[in-house]
N, C-alpha and C positions, 0 to 999 in steps of 0.2 A: 165460146161455141154457140151461146143461144145468143146472140146479139148477132150472127155471123147465117145464121140460118131462119131466123125470122123478116117481116118488114119494118122499117127501123120508125116510120112512128106508131105502128104497133106494139114493138116490143118497148116504147118510150111510154106510152099510154098505160102500160102495164107495168111499169118502174112508178110511175105518178100513183097506180094503184095502191099499185107493193107499198110505199112507205107513206100514203094517205094524204096526198099536195091536192087533192080536186078544190080544194075550200080556199087554201094558199095561192094558187094559180088562177081564181076569180074571186080574191078577197073580199070573201062570203063572211069567212068568222076569223073574228078579231080576237078573240076572247082570250085563249092559248097562242096568243102570240108566239111569246119567249118558245114556247113548246116544238111551237111547228117549225120555226125558223127553225133550230138545231137540226129538226129531221131534214131540213130541204137541203141544209148543209150535205149532210152525209148523203143525200139522194146527188147531188151536184160530183162530191166525193166519188162517188161510184162512179157516174157516166167517163168522168177525169180517168179512173181507174184503166177501165174497159177499154178506152181510147188512145192511152200514153203508155201502161204497165204493161212492158213487151217482152222485159226483159228475162224469159221463160222461158226455158228448153221446151221447144213444142208449138210454142205462141210466134216469138218472133225468130229474127234470123241471126242469132246470137252464139254464143261461147261463153264456159261458164267461168274463163275468165274477164271476160266483159262484165258480166254479173258482178263475178268477185269485186274488179275496178268503183264500179257503180255502187256497192253498197259501202267499199271502204272511202270513197269520196263522201258521202250523204253521212257516214258514221263519223269521221272527221271533222264534215263542217259544222255539226255540234259543236265541236273544240276540240281539244287538244287530247290524245288519250293514248295509255298506255298498249302494248303488244298483245296483252292476256287477259283485256278489257273491250278490245277489238273482236278476240275468237269468241269471246262468249257473245257475241251481238251477229254474230258473222254465220252464214247457212253453212250446213255442211256439202260437201260435193258429192255427187250421186254419181259411185262406180260407173253406171250406164250408161250416164249422159258424156263423160271422155273417161275411159279406161289410161289413159296417157295422163293425166295430171297427178299432180301433190300439193295439197294442200301447203303444206308450210314453206316448201320450195315456192308456190305459185303467190302465197301469200305474199312474203318476203319482197318477190318480184315486183309485183304490183306497188307495195309501201315505197320502194325505191323508186317507183315512177308518179306517184300522186301528194311521194308526203315528202319532207323535211326531218330529220331526229332530231330530235333534244335529248341533251345531256341529261342526266337524272342530277336534280337537284343532291343538298345536303344530305336528306330527309326522303324525296319523291322517289319516282321513278322514272326512267327513260319512258319519254312521250313524242308520239308522229305527230306532227305539224301540215296541214290541208297547204300542198303551195299554195300559191295565189294566181296561177293560172289555168286550176283545176275547179276554182269559186265559182265559173261559170255554167259549171258541171251540173251545178248541186241546185234540186229540185227544192222546194218550200214543200211542198204537199208530197213528198217522198210517199210510199204506199206502208212502208215501216215505222213511222213518225207517229209521235205520239201528240196530242198537240202542243205538250211542254217541250218536247223536242223542236217543235215549227216555231213557237215563240222564240229558243234559243236559237235556232239559225236566222230567223227573222234580224236578232241583235247580232247577229256573231254578220252576217252580209251586210246591215246597216253600218258595222265596224269597218269595214272592209271597202264601201262606198264612202265614205268620209275621209278614210285612208288613204285610199287609192285617188280617188277623183274621178273614176271611169265614168264616162260616160256611155260607152261602147257595151254593156253589161247586158247580159242576153239570163231573162229567168228561167228558159227549160230548152233543153238540148236536142238536137235532132234524134227521137228515138230509131231503134230499129224497123226495118221491115218487120211485116206482119209475114207468116209463111202464109202461101196461093191457096193454101184449103181456108184462109181467114181473112184474105183481103177487102172482103163482105164486109168488113166492121167498120169502112170507115167509111157507107155507107149513110152512117148516123150521122154526118157531119152533112149530109144534104139532106135528110128530112125538115120536113117544114116543122114536123114538133119543134125539132132544137132550133131552128131558128125564132119560133117564135118564143120559145123560153129564153135565148139569150134576150131577144130583144127586150121580155119585159123584165130580167132583171138590169138591166141597161137605164132604161124607164126610171123605174124603181131605184137605179142608183143616183139618177139627178137628185132626188127628195130623200134620201136614205129614208123611205120605207117601207115596212117590211120586207127589208133586206140587211145579209151583214156585210160588212168587208171582207171576209171569207167566200162568202159567196162570189160575191163580184170579180177575187182574185182567181175563182176557178173559174167560173164561166173565162174570164180573159184568156186563163191557160190553156182552157178548149178552144176558145181563139187561133190560140197559137198551132196549139194541134195543127188543126186546118192548112195555115198558112206554112206550116215546114212542109207539109206533106206537099202544098202546091208547088213549095218548089225544089222540093225533089222529082213530082211528078215532071218538072220544067225542064230540069236536067237529066232528064230519064226517059229512055224512049217506050219501056213496060208496058206503060198505061196511062192514062189522061185521067187527071185530076184538078178540078180545079174550083176551089172556095171562094175566093173573090168573085163568082158569081152570086151567092149566098149572101155574103156582107155587101154588097152593093145593090142587091134586090130592095125593089120599095114595094109595098103593094097597099091600094087603095088610100094613097098619098102622107101615108107613114113615111116617119124616116127611114132611111133603112140602116143599119146596125152601122155602119161606117161612121154614115152621119152623125150617131150617137155618141161613138169615140171620141168625136172632134168636139161633139158639146162636154161632152163629161170632165176632159182636158181644163176646160175655163171652170168648172164649178170648184168653189173652195172645200167641197165637201170629198174632194177625192185626193183631197191633199195626203190621205195615208198611201193610196194605192197610186198614185199619179205617174211613177217612174214604172211600174207595167202599164199604165195606161199609153204610155209615150213611146216605150219600145215597140208594143202592141200594134200603134198608130206607124211607125216606121219599118216594123214586116209589111202592112198593109204598101204602103207607098212604095216599097221596095218592087212589088209584085204587080204595082197597077204599071209603074215605070219598065217593067218586064214585057208586062204585055201588051199586044196590038190592039186591042180591043178597048179596052179600057184609060190606052196610056190618056187619051183626053179630056178624061174626069179629072184626073190627077192637076189640082190646084198650086204652083208653085208660090206660094205664101213664106214672111218667112216666119221660122218659128219664134218662139219665145227666149229657146236658149240662142239662137240669134242676136239676138238684139240686146242677150247678157253680155253678150262674148265682146260685139260693139261695144256696148259703154264699158268695160273694163279694157279693151282697146286704147279709147280716148281718155282714158280719166290716166292708162300709165304714160300715154304721149306726152299729158299736161305735167304731171309729173318730171318727168322725165327732161321736157323742157326748163321747169321753173327750176332745178335741178345743178342744170347749164349757166343757169344765169345767174343763181349765186356764187358760184367756183368761180366765174368769173370775176363776180363784183370781190371777193375774196381774195385774190392775184393782184388785181388791180390795188387795192388798199394795202398790200404786200408791197409792190413796187414800188407807192409811196412811198412807203415807210422810211424802205432801201435808199431810196433817193436823197430823201432830205437828211438822216441818220447814218451817211453813210462811214463818219468814222470811228462807228460800232462794231465794223462790221471788214474795217481794215489788220489792226493788232493782233496777231494770233499766238504772238509766241509763248504767251503768259496760259495757254491752256495747260499745259500739262501742269504746273504749279495749283492750276485752279483744282484739277482732277484729285492730286495728291491733296491740296486741303480737304476734299470733300471728303476724298476714304478716310484723311484722320478722323474727321467731325465726327463722322458716322463709328469709325473705332470707340473713338471714347464717350458717341452718344451710347454704347450699347451701356442698361444697367448694371448696375454691383451690390448684389445679396446683402455683403457681409465685410465688416471692415472697418478705417476712419470716410472711405471714400463711398458709406454704400448710398445706394440712392432711394427719394423717398417711399414711403410705402404708400399701397395703393386703399381706398378708403375702406373702414372696415363693415361688418356688415352691421345695419342698424335694426332692420324688419324684417319680419319674418310670417309667413303664413301657417297659418294650420290647416292641415288637411283633414282635421275632424271636425272642426267647428267653423274653418272657411274664415278664421278671422285673420287680418294683418296687422301686426301691431309689432310697438318697438320694444325691443328688448330692455325693459327693466327688472325691479323687483318683483312685479305684480306678473307680469308675463312672461313667464320663463321656461324657452323653450329645449326639447330634444331631438334627434335623431337617432334611429332606429339603426343598430348596427346585428352582422351575422359572427359569431367569435367560435372559433373551430380550432381542432389541431389538426395539425395541416400534414399530411406526408406527402405531396407534390416536390420539395423542393429537398426534403429530407427525409433518410430512411427515419424510423421511428426509434426515439432513443428510449432511454429507461428515467423514468421519472424519480425524481429526486423527492423521496419521503422528510427531509427537514426542511423543504422549500426555498431552499437557497439559488436564486436561481442564477444560471451560467450564461454569464456575458460572454464569453470566449465563443463559444459555438451554437446560441440560438437553440440549444437542447427542448426549449419549449416549445416549438414550433406553434406558436397561435397566430395565428390567418384572422385578419380582423376585415370584413368586406361590409357593404350597405349597399341601400339603395338611391338613398340619398335623400327620402320623402322625412318630413318633421310636422314635430306637432308641438302644441304646449305639453308642459307636464302635467297638469291636474287633467288633461282630454285623457292623455295617454294613460294615465293609472286609471282612472274612469275605465276605459275599453279595457286594460287587462283584467282587470279584477274582473270584471264580465265575462269575459273570454277563459278567463283560469276556472273561475264558477262552475261556468258552463261544461268546460271542457273535461273537469274533474269528474263531474258530474255523469258525464257520458261513456269516459272513460271505464269507469267499475260496472257500466251497466252491459256494453257491446263489443267495447278495446276495439274501437274500431273508428282512429282518429289521424288525420295526416298530422298533427302536433305530438311533440312530447312533452306534457306538461310536469315530468319531473327534472327537466331540464331549461325546464324554464322558454321555451319556442312558444311565440306569436306569427302571426302574420302580418306586414303591413295591410293597414284599413284599404289602402289604397290598390296597390298594386300585385295583394296577394306576395307579397316576396316573404321566406322563411326569415325572421329574427328571432334572439333570444338576449337580447340589452339591450341598452340604450345611450348612447353618448350627450353630456348636456352640452346645448349650445352657445359655446363664449364667447365673447369678446376676443380681438387677439391685444397680447400686452405687447405694448413694441416703447424703447424709451425715444424722447426726441432725441435730434441728430443736436451737435455741439455746432456753432454759429463757427467755429473758426477749424477750418479743414486740417490744421495743420495737427493734429493729435499725434503723438506719436506711436507707431506699431509697438502689440504685445511680445516679443520675445519668444523663441519655445522653452529656453533658460527661463526665466523669468516665471512662465506658468508652470516647468516643473520644480520650482523653489514654490510658489504657492500649494501645489499639489504636496509638497516635503511639510510646508509648516502644516496644511489640512489632515495630511493622515498622519504628524504625530501627536498634532488634536486630537484625535479621533484615537488615538491608539491612550490616551493619557484619560480619556470620556468613555471607556468600556464599561468599566464597570460603576460609571454614576449612570444616572438616570434623567434625561435632560428635560425639563419640565413643559408640558405645552400647553399654549395660551392660544385662546381664543383666534379665531381669523379674524375679525375686524379689533383685537386689541395690535394683533401683527403688523394692520395695514396701517394701523399709522403710524409705526417705526418708520417706515418707507414711502410716505404720500407720494414723493417722487416718482418713483416707479411703477404706479396704479393710476388707469385709467381713472376716471371717476364712473364711467358706468359699471365697474367690476365691482364697488362697494354692494351693490344691487346684486350681486349673485354670490358675494360673499354673505350677505344676510340670509339668501333662499340658500344656502347651503345651511347655516347652523338650523335654519327652520326644518327642514328635510335632510338629515347628511345620508339616511338609508337611502334615498333616491340619488344622491351622487355618486353612493359608493356600488351602484348597480353593476358598471363593470368591472372596477379594483373584485367585487367579490365574483364574477364568472371567469376571470385570470385564475384566481386561486381555485374553484372546481377545474378548473381542466389541469391546471399542475399540480394537485394534490395526488399524491397515491397510494395516499393512508385511511386509515376509516376516519381520521378525524374530521370534524364538519367544519366548514366554512366559519362558524362561531368563535370556534375556539380559536382562531391566526387572527393575527391583527391584522388589520386589515391595509395598513402600512406596509407590509412585506407583499404587499401585492404591485407598489411604485413601480419597484427597477422591472415585473413583469409586462408593467405598461410600456416601459422606453423599448425592453426590446422584442414586445410584440410591435409597436410601431417600426423598429426596423425590420425585423418579418415582414410586414405588411408591405412596405414597400420596396424591397427586395424581390419580392413576389412580383410585384404588380410590375416592377421592370422586367422581370426575367417574362411575365406574358409577352410583353411587348414586341421583348425582344424574340422570343420563340415563335411570335405571328409572324415579324421583320414588321412593325408598327414602329411610328414613334413614340415615343410615348406621350412625349408634351405635343403633339396633334390632337386637335381638336378635342379636348378634355371637357366628358359635360359638365354643366354646371351644377348638378348633384354630387358629381365625385370629388367635385371641389372642396363643395360642401361639406362633403362627410370627412375630407384629407384635414380641413382646416379647423372640422371641432373636435377631432382626434389629435392634433398637435396642441393646440391652445388646453387641450385639456393636462395633457400632460405638465405645460409649461406653468401655469395657473399652481402644480400640485410642488412647484419649485419654489417659485413665488410664494406662494402662502404656505409655510413651514407648520403643515397639520399631519406629518408622514415623521417620526423621527425612529424608525425601522432601518436606516438604509447606511448604518454607518460599518456596515459589516462589509456589505456593498460596493460602497465607496473606499473603503480601506484596500480592498480587492483590485480595482483599476488602476490606484495611485501606486500602490507596489508595484503594480505592473511597470509602472513606467517611471518612479522613481524611486523605489524600493531598496534598501540596499539586501534583505535578504532576495536569494532566490524565488523568484514567483511559479506556482506550481501552473498557471497558465503557457501554453505553447503560443507563438507565433503562427504557427502551422494550423489552427484550429481558433483561433483568433476571427469574430466576427469584427471587423473593423468597423463595420459602418455602424454597429452596433454598440460600439466602445464612443465611437463619439455622439452621434446620440447620450449615451449613458453620462460623458463626463461632461458633456452640454448642461443638461441640468444637476447633474452633483455638483459642480461649483457653484451652483446657482443656489441649489437649497443648504450646500453645506457651508456658506458663508452665510445663512439666517440662521444657521441653527448657533454659528458661532460667533454673531456679529461683533461681543464683545470682547474676543482673543482675536481669532484671527479674520481680518476683511480681505475682499477681493477687487483692489482700486479701482476698477475699469472697468467701463461699460461694460453692454451687453454686448454690440455689437463687434464691440473689441475682442472681448469673451467668443461671439462667435464665430470669428477669426482666428485665434490662434488655436481655438481645438479643434475646427478642421485643417492648419496646416500639420498641426499636430499628429492626427489618423492620416493625412492625405501622407506625409512622409514614410509614417509607416506600413502602411500599404503598399508603397511602391518599394518597399524592403521586403514585403510580403513575397511581392510580385516575382521579386531577383530572385529570391529564396526558393522556392519554389517553381522559379521555371528551370522546365526540366534539360535534362544533359543530350539527349538528343537532336539539341537545338547545335552541336556541334558540323561541322563539317567531314564528309567523309570523301575520302579518295581511294580509286581502286586501279590500281596498274599504273599510277603516276600521272592520272587523267583525274582534273575537276569536274561534280554533280553539275545539274545543271543550276544552282543557286551562284551567287553571285561572287565571287572570290574575294578573298578577305584583303587583298590590293585596293580594291575601288571603295574600300569603306570610305566614308567622308567624317572628319574631324570631329564631329559630335557620336558619330558611331563609334569609333574608335574610346573616346571619354567612358560612351554607357557601358562599353566590353569590360572598361577599365575598374566601373565602378563594381559590375557583375564581378568581375573577379577578387574586386574587394573584400565582400561580404562572401564571398564562398568563401574565401580564405578565414574569417571570421570562425566561420563555422566548421573548420576543419579540413579542408577539400581545397588542394589545390587545382585551378584549372589555368591550361593551355590557351592566353590570348589568341596566338596564330592559331587556333585551330576553333575561334568559335565566333558564326556567322552574327556580324552587329544589324545584321536587317531584320534576319529573323527574332533576333532579341529586342529589337526594339517593338517591332511587330507586335510582337505576345506581351510586351510591358502593356503598353498602348492599347491596345485589345479590352487585356484585363483592368486598365481603369476607368477605361469608359463607363459602365455598369457602376462604379461607384462615385464616377462624378455625376450623373445621369441623378443616381438617387440622393446624392446630397444637396443637387440645385433643386429638387423637386421639395426637400426637404426644407433647408430654408427660405424657400419661396412662401408657403405656408406659415415658417416663425417667424418673419419679418415682413411677411407680403411685400416686397418689393417684387414686380410683375416680374414674368420670365421674357428673353429678348423674343422679338419675333421674328425672327430667323431659325428660333426653334421649333417655333408653332407649327414652322411647317411641313407638310406632308415628306418630301426629301428634304438632307440639311445636307449642304454643301459641305460649311468647315465645323462638324459640332463640335472638336475639341476646343478648338481657337476660341468659339461663345463660350463653353461652359469655362473653360479657364479665366474667361474675362468677367462671367457673371460671378462666378468665385471667389474672386479678387487674388488670384495669380497672375501678376504681372508678368511674369518671364517666358516663354516660349518653350514648346515640349523639348528641346532638345537640355533646357538648362537643366528645365527640373527631373530630367532622368538621371541627367549627373551627379544628383545629390552633390552638391556644394557644400550647402550645409553641413555634410557632416564633418567635414573635415579641416573645417573651424570651427566648431565648439567642440570643446572636450566633456560637456554633461552629454552630450546624445551620441559621442561616438563610444562611451560605457554603457548607456542603455540601450544604444545598438549591438554589442559584444555582447551584453547580457543576455540578450535577447536569443543569439545567435549560440549560444553557451548553454542554450537549452539543452537537457536529456534526449529531445524527441528531436532536436535540429543539429545538435555534432557530431562532425564525423559520420552523419548520415547519408552513403552517398544515392542512396534508392528513396526520395523521400512518395509517399503514398497520398499526394495529392494531386490533381488535374490543372483544375482551376480556383483562382480567387473569389470566384462570384458564383450566386448561385447558378445552380444550372437544372433546369425540372426535368422529373423520372420521364423519360417517353414510356410511350405503352411499347409493349413487345410488336418485332417486326412479324408480319401474317406472312404465310407462302402465298405465293400468287396466284396458285392454282388452286379451288377446293381440296384436288381429290386430296392432294397431302397433307390436306389438314386432314380429311378422314381416315387416310393410314395412319397419321398419325397416336389419334385418337384410336382408333381400333386393336392397337395393342395396347393400350391401358388397361390397368388392373386394377380392382377396385381394393383401396391400400387395407380394408377392415377383413372382407372376407376372401380375400386374393380370388375372383372371378370377374366374368369381365365386365366393366361397369354398362349399365342401360344408357344414361344419359351424363357421359361425359362430360364436363364442363371444366372452361382454358382461361384463367385468370389471367386479362391483359395486360394490369400492370406487372406482374411479375414471370409468367408463363407458366408457373405450375397446373397441372392436370389433376383435376379435385372431380370428385365423385356426388353429382348435384341430386336434389329430389329423392333421395332415397334409404328408406329406414335403416341403411345400414352403415351410415356414415353419423346419424344424428346424435345428438347428445341423450344422456337420458336421465338429466336434470329436469324440474320444474318447468323450466320453460325449453323444447325443444327444439333448436338449431341445426342448419345443414349444415355442410361444408365449408358452400361460398361464405355464408355470413362469418363463422367462425374465421372463415382463412383471412377475410376482409379484414374483420379486427386486427390481426398483427400483423399485416402488409399496408392495410391504406384506413387506418383508422375509421376504420367503421363504414367506408365507402368502398362499392367494388364496381368492377367493369369484368361480366366476366360474357363468353362465348360459348353458347348449348350447340355444342360441335354436328350431333346428328338432327338439330332443328334446324337450324342457320339461323342464328337470332342470337342479338345481345340484349344482356338484360343488367339492368343497374339496378344498384340497393345500397339502402342510406338505414344504417341503425335500427337495424336486426330485422324491422317489422314493412320497411316500403320498399315501393321498389317498380317500377317499370321496364316495358319492353323495346324497346329499339328496330329499327330496320337494321339486317344485315347488313355488311359493306360490303358483302359476296354478290353480285348480283352477273346476269346473263348478258347476253350480246346487246340483248333487245333495254338492258336499265333496267330489269326487275330482280328484285330478289326471289328467292324461292322458299319459300318457307313448308319445309313439311316433304319437297324436291316432288310435287305432284306435275308438274312441268319436264321436269327431268333434263335442261337444258344444263351444259356447263355453267359451273359459276366460275368468276376470277373477281378478284379482288380491285376494287374500287378505290384507287390512292386519295383521292378528294372526300371521297366521305369517311374514309380512313380517319385524316387528317384533320375534319371537322371535329370526329369523336377525343382525338387528343386533343384539342383547342380547348375541347370544356372539359377534359379532364384535366390541363394545364389551367388554366381558369378557376378551378376550384368551383362551379356552375352545377354539379351532380346532383346534391341536395335541394339547392333553388329547381332546380327542371322538374325534379320526382314529384316534389310536393307540387306545384303548378300542376303538371300531367293528372296528379289524382285529385285537386280540387276542380278540375275541367269532367274529370271520368271518377266518380267515384267507387263506381264498379269496380274498381282498380285495389282497394280497399280487403274485397271480399277473397281477394289470393294470397294464399297463406306463403308473402316471403321470406320470412323466416326460414320456412324449412329447403328453401334450395341450398 
């Protein structure tokens, strides 16, 4: 308003006096140059705001929608933003300006016009991104920008220009008109004082003295304002305005502003603002072309950009001509070759045979992991690098390495079972549910021992002082020194023990009958030796007895084991702690009792890993990390060493149970319905190797390990197929209504092999005392059920034997999408028959011993004559999280009717367990325990529901809390989002909330992959303030 009323020159003089810049203009005072320069920046910014900021009601001819659009564009130019963050920085609507406008609806309309919506990620918010077409409307010196915002906008603009390579970018949009009463403000552009200041800045820009880049850019934008007003005046007839006269005017042989701009382009010092200078020059030239008075002053000289474009065009043409010459030369060489060797291209009659031979070679070239045709093993790990001392050394007696692991009970794949007080692990249903995971980082045993001892002493001292610890010292927890992963035990990094393959490939395979016969002998020997104490010899003494089976490098580990036996037994002690439900300590129990537990832990870990990949729809063998392979390899090698070196003598009872299940004369107490066949296969493989060493003087298994691998796998494979048939539900029958067949394929269309599968199903059902009409069985569905149930077993078996034998996985299994997974798996596991022959179980009718074993399994009390078998699948299935309603209001209504189970009153903080769906009264004293350690309802529920790992939805606060180990927890964003992709914690905005399926699936993926404890610990390590929260009272 003042600028429109005062004389232009007087107004600028007043501003200079106000900012005390007289000395800066005259270059007299150079002492406080930096401070004066900052003040000069503010002065030119003030001039720029007076001339260009017209998006205000009462100043410019604009509306509130245009003001809001400009604000949104400049906010999104800084970077993508959520809607709630935009609302915080936007000016509120003034009802007196526009009574008809609604801020919320107007903002949505503006966002649809200028921004693209980006869906919320797995943990973030929904974001709005500025459309590329709106980037030219952004002004770096927007009045509401801070200096930090200006730098961000500059980065975004440079990235945009680099990405689009757009040379027609504009740095200032056409501002709206001033209102008629304020149009006199534009007289400032014609004032002599302003022209003097612009020349002063441009002259100093040539030498970059007493001037900054920001002052130069603002001055150039002031010139741009004058040029844009000139353009508007040229296109309009309301008033006359010509800024070219100011730019081209010369005084006393001085350079004009236009000439200074041309000189500035060629200066190296103008690199930072050269694009703005070029844009100003284009605007000036455009106005000069349109002006009849100054058209003759324009020099049409080729610009630097034109010369660059010409050079690029010439180079492109030369490269194109060279490419054409090379192609012509290659065509000529091909023609000459075909001319002189025409006989090679005449006879194509044997092409089909060649392709068939190639396919045959590809088939037989697939690696085989077990049996007499086993492929050669990969090279064993000989070197390792310690993450603590950073030394890379060989695996020898002096440099022993360990892998850090985390051992915990899992309730993700099985409901928590009652622990056995006599420490007799159940090999049938894997009731221990022990899962082993690892980050894969390795260290020297001595280095880790020092690290763990120091951490243990530090944590123990602080534990009793403030009780704010991330790790639980009583559970031997520690953090990986490199990645801060949660760990509680270690595995020794042992080399693989693989026998050398025989030179002759004519070695006879071991039949199932022979294996059962040897198992019968072992069982009898174990029965006779139950009352005898087996003498335990030293490891090195035992190695001498079987030197042909032990690599030379293994002697080093044997010696290291005898030096530090406690260190080697850390993993086994951890298993005993998890499995012991009595008050007895681990020291009172023989460590050798944990050896069978380690076999079952391996089985559970591999099956859980397969289930995780299957649940995520991924291939188990695709893109396996090196650290993951190192961990599984160390795990399997440890189990194998416990059998080759018979240091554990308390596995007789466990071995007798397995032998009795397969070949015992008495009825076994184990039912095939609850049998963990994969765990039995691992146990059988190691038990036979261990038992033959214990009784090698009386009973000896005269076959090599690769034959033992083969026969143990085939026995358990056939056992698994029998289980699949027995557990096949009867609803696979064909249903007919009114004489019309269902959509399933009719029985008459079944192939011969599928009919054989149906007959096998009927035979096994008859063994179980159930008569089945084969004419009513759909062979297609039956075969699909058995094959789908068989694939998880084959994947786990291939994974196990890969690390046991060292034979590489077929390349066709390592792809993201597998074409013929079943065929490749059967080939890798040395199953020569196709799937139809395998499912018919022809061996069942040929060997009397196997028929007897199968009948004994089927005549078990839990199987025989049971019409409805209460089991759905033979393989691991994950416990999915509960299904939440799509509309959040439905969940609120469900929580509103919940009453506290203790007092009967309405619960203040109802919490929903996402694992089982039970509603609890959280963070209330009414449901807390009255013991020394007060625990809330959610913490107590997590102990019985999911082994102290809980996922709870705080309904009335719309947030999810993750709990672990009674005292640790963290908050994560709610899966309920509004239409803008944001969670409304506390319902401050009041927008309707709906379930985001992707975010909830990600939470379920974290639950299935058992990463909740690790995520909680990592979060607390980055934000220690979370420890102050009383998570135990949830």
